[in-house]
TORPA-4810 file (N, C-alpha, C, O; in nm, 3 decimals):
<nodes>
NODE_1_6.577_-0.428_-15.807_6.449_-0.369_-15.771_6.337_-0.467_-15.809_6.327_-0.509_-15.924_M
NODE_2_6.254_-0.504_-15.712_6.148_-0.600_-15.742_6.040_-0.540_-15.832_6.010_-0.421_-15.827_P
NODE_3_5.986_-0.626_-15.914_5.876_-0.585_-16.000_5.748_-0.582_-15.918_5.727_-0.669_-15.833_L
NODE_4_5.664_-0.484_-15.943_5.537_-0.481_-15.874_5.431_-0.422_-15.966_5.461_-0.351_-16.062_S
NODE_5_5.308_-0.454_-15.934_5.195_-0.405_-16.011_5.074_-0.403_-15.919_5.053_-0.498_-15.844_C
NODE_6_4.995_-0.298_-15.923_4.877_-0.294_-15.836_4.774_-0.401_-15.872_4.685_-0.430_-15.791_P
NODE_7_4.783_-0.458_-15.989_4.685_-0.558_-16.030_4.719_-0.700_-15.982_4.640_-0.792_-16.002_M
NODE_8_4.836_-0.720_-15.920_4.870_-0.854_-15.872_4.770_-0.903_-15.768_4.755_-1.023_-15.747_T
NODE_9_4.701_-0.810_-15.702_4.598_-0.849_-15.605_4.485_-0.927_-15.670_4.413_-1.000_-15.602_D
NODE_10_4.469_-0.914_-15.800_4.361_-0.983_-15.871_4.402_-1.121_-15.922_4.318_-1.194_-15.975_E
NODE_11_4.527_-1.158_-15.906_4.577_-1.283_-15.962_4.503_-1.405_-15.906_4.463_-1.492_-15.983_A
NODE_12_4.486_-1.412_-15.776_4.418_-1.528_-15.717_4.274_-1.536_-15.764_4.225_-1.643_-15.800_A
NODE_13_4.205_-1.423_-15.765_4.066_-1.422_-15.811_4.058_-1.464_-15.957_3.964_-1.534_-15.996_A
NODE_14_4.155_-1.423_-16.036_4.159_-1.463_-16.177_4.172_-1.615_-16.189_4.098_-1.679_-16.262_Y
NODE_15_4.269_-1.670_-16.116_4.293_-1.814_-16.123_4.176_-1.896_-16.069_4.149_-2.006_-16.116_L
NODE_16_4.107_-1.841_-15.971_3.992_-1.910_-15.913_3.863_-1.883_-15.990_3.756_-1.930_-15.954_L
NODE_17_3.877_-1.806_-16.097_3.761_-1.768_-16.180_3.656_-1.698_-16.095_3.536_-1.725_-16.104_K
NODE_18_3.706_-1.605_-16.013_3.621_-1.533_-15.921_3.601_-1.387_-15.962_3.557_-1.305_-15.882_N
NODE_19_3.634_-1.356_-16.086_3.615_-1.221_-16.139_3.495_-1.220_-16.233_3.458_-1.323_-16.289_L
NODE_20_3.435_-1.105_-16.248_3.329_-1.092_-16.347_3.391_-1.113_-16.485_3.511_-1.093_-16.502_R
NODE_21_3.311_-1.155_-16.583_3.367_-1.184_-16.716_3.452_-1.070_-16.774_3.559_-1.096_-16.829_P
NODE_22_3.408_-0.948_-16.763_3.485_-0.835_-16.818_3.616_-0.817_-16.743_3.719_-0.788_-16.804_A
NODE_23_3.614_-0.834_-16.610_3.736_-0.822_-16.530_3.833_-0.935_-16.563_3.954_-0.914_-16.572_E
NODE_24_3.779_-1.055_-16.579_3.861_-1.171_-16.614_3.933_-1.148_-16.747_4.053_-1.174_-16.759_H
NODE_25_3.860_-1.098_-16.845_3.919_-1.072_-16.976_4.023_-0.960_-16.967_4.128_-0.969_-17.031_E
NODE_26_3.995_-0.858_-16.890_4.091_-0.746_-16.873_4.220_-0.799_-16.811_4.329_-0.764_-16.856_R
NODE_27_4.209_-0.881_-16.708_4.328_-0.934_-16.644_4.403_-1.028_-16.737_4.526_-1.027_-16.742_F
NODE_28_4.329_-1.109_-16.812_4.392_-1.201_-16.908_4.475_-1.122_-17.009_4.589_-1.159_-17.039_R
NODE_29_4.420_-1.012_-17.061_4.495_-0.929_-17.156_4.614_-0.862_-17.086_4.722_-0.850_-17.145_R
NODE_30_4.595_-0.821_-16.963_4.702_-0.757_-16.887_4.821_-0.852_-16.868_4.936_-0.809_-16.868_H
NODE_31_4.793_-0.981_-16.851_4.901_-1.079_-16.832_4.998_-1.082_-16.949_5.115_-1.116_-16.931_L
NODE_32_4.952_-1.047_-17.066_5.041_-1.047_-17.184_5.155_-0.947_-17.170_5.262_-0.966_-17.227_R
NODE_33_5.132_-0.840_-17.093_5.232_-0.733_-17.087_5.292_-0.713_-16.949_5.385_-0.633_-16.934_V
NODE_34_5.243_-0.782_-16.848_5.290_-0.756_-16.711_5.365_-0.877_-16.654_5.306_-0.981_-16.626_C
NODE_35_5.494_-0.860_-16.639_5.579_-0.967_-16.586_5.543_-0.997_-16.441_5.541_-1.113_-16.401_I
NODE_36_5.515_-0.895_-16.362_5.484_-0.914_-16.220_5.357_-0.998_-16.203_5.354_-1.088_-16.119_A
NODE_37_5.256_-0.971_-16.281_5.131_-1.047_-16.270_5.147_-1.189_-16.325_5.087_-1.283_-16.273_C
NODE_38_5.227_-1.204_-16.429_5.254_-1.340_-16.479_5.327_-1.420_-16.373_5.296_-1.537_-16.351_R
NODE_39_5.423_-1.358_-16.308_5.498_-1.427_-16.203_5.403_-1.466_-16.089_5.410_-1.577_-16.036_R
NODE_40_5.316_-1.374_-16.051_5.221_-1.402_-15.943_5.128_-1.518_-15.979_5.105_-1.606_-15.896_E
NODE_41_5.076_-1.519_-16.100_4.987_-1.629_-16.140_5.065_-1.760_-16.150_5.012_-1.866_-16.118_T
NODE_42_5.190_-1.753_-16.195_5.273_-1.874_-16.201_5.296_-1.931_-16.061_5.294_-2.053_-16.042_D
NODE_43_5.318_-1.843_-15.964_5.343_-1.889_-15.827_5.216_-1.938_-15.759_5.220_-2.034_-15.682_E
NODE_44_5.104_-1.875_-15.787_4.977_-1.914_-15.724_4.911_-2.033_-15.792_4.830_-2.102_-15.730_L
NODE_45_4.943_-2.057_-15.917_4.879_-2.164_-15.993_4.881_-2.299_-15.925_4.776_-2.363_-15.915_G
NODE_46_4.996_-2.346_-15.877_4.999_-2.478_-15.810_4.913_-2.482_-15.684_4.854_-2.586_-15.653_P
NODE_47_4.906_-2.372_-15.611_4.823_-2.367_-15.490_4.676_-2.378_-15.528_4.600_-2.451_-15.464_V
NODE_48_4.636_-2.306_-15.631_4.498_-2.312_-15.677_4.465_-2.454_-15.724_4.358_-2.506_-15.695_V
NODE_49_4.557_-2.517_-15.796_4.535_-2.655_-15.841_4.517_-2.749_-15.721_4.432_-2.837_-15.723_D
NODE_50_4.599_-2.729_-15.618_4.588_-2.810_-15.498_4.452_-2.789_-15.431_4.388_-2.886_-15.391_L
NODE_51_4.409_-2.665_-15.420_4.280_-2.637_-15.358_4.165_-2.699_-15.437_4.069_-2.749_-15.378_L
NODE_52_4.175_-2.696_-15.567_4.070_-2.757_-15.649_4.063_-2.907_-15.629_3.956_-2.967_-15.645_R
NODE_53_4.175_-2.969_-15.594_4.178_-3.113_-15.574_4.126_-3.158_-15.439_4.101_-3.277_-15.419_G
NODE_54_4.107_-3.064_-15.346_4.056_-3.102_-15.215_3.908_-3.138_-15.224_3.831_-3.074_-15.296_L
NODE_55_3.872_-3.238_-15.152_3.732_-3.282_-15.152_3.682_-3.284_-15.009_3.722_-3.370_-14.931_R
NODE_56_3.595_-3.188_-14.973_3.549_-3.182_-14.834_3.467_-3.303_-14.791_3.443_-3.322_-14.672_P
NODE_57_3.424_-3.386_-14.886_3.349_-3.507_-14.851_3.442_-3.618_-14.800_3.395_-3.719_-14.749_D
NODE_58_3.574_-3.599_-14.814_3.669_-3.699_-14.767_3.725_-3.653_-14.633_3.769_-3.538_-14.621_R
NODE_59_3.725_-3.738_-14.532_3.770_-3.698_-14.397_3.910_-3.639_-14.396_3.936_-3.545_-14.320_P
NODE_60_4.000_-3.691_-14.477_4.139_-3.640_-14.474_4.151_-3.500_-14.533_4.255_-3.436_-14.519_E
NODE_61_4.046_-3.451_-14.598_4.047_-3.316_-14.656_3.968_-3.216_-14.573_3.959_-3.099_-14.609_H
NODE_62_3.913_-3.260_-14.461_3.837_-3.170_-14.374_3.931_-3.105_-14.275_4.030_-3.165_-14.233_R
NODE_63_3.899_-2.979_-14.237_3.983_-2.913_-14.135_3.972_-2.987_-14.001_3.869_-3.045_-13.968_P
NODE_64_4.080_-2.984_-13.926_4.080_-3.045_-13.794_3.996_-2.962_-13.698_3.988_-2.840_-13.710_A
NODE_65_3.934_-3.030_-13.603_3.854_-2.959_-13.502_3.941_-2.894_-13.399_3.890_-2.830_-13.307_D
</nodes>
């Protein structure tokens, strides 16, 4: 049976630092006890790191027309 949690929807926003400070702290504390959310952040982490490395000022990082 797969693990699930209604808070996994907040994982990307957490990693992107797109939550309000109180929400960010709540999710951070939640990660200590929720395997599903830890797994989600572990899986999304490399994608977020890749996105942070993109530089729209470089032609190879711009979307194709």
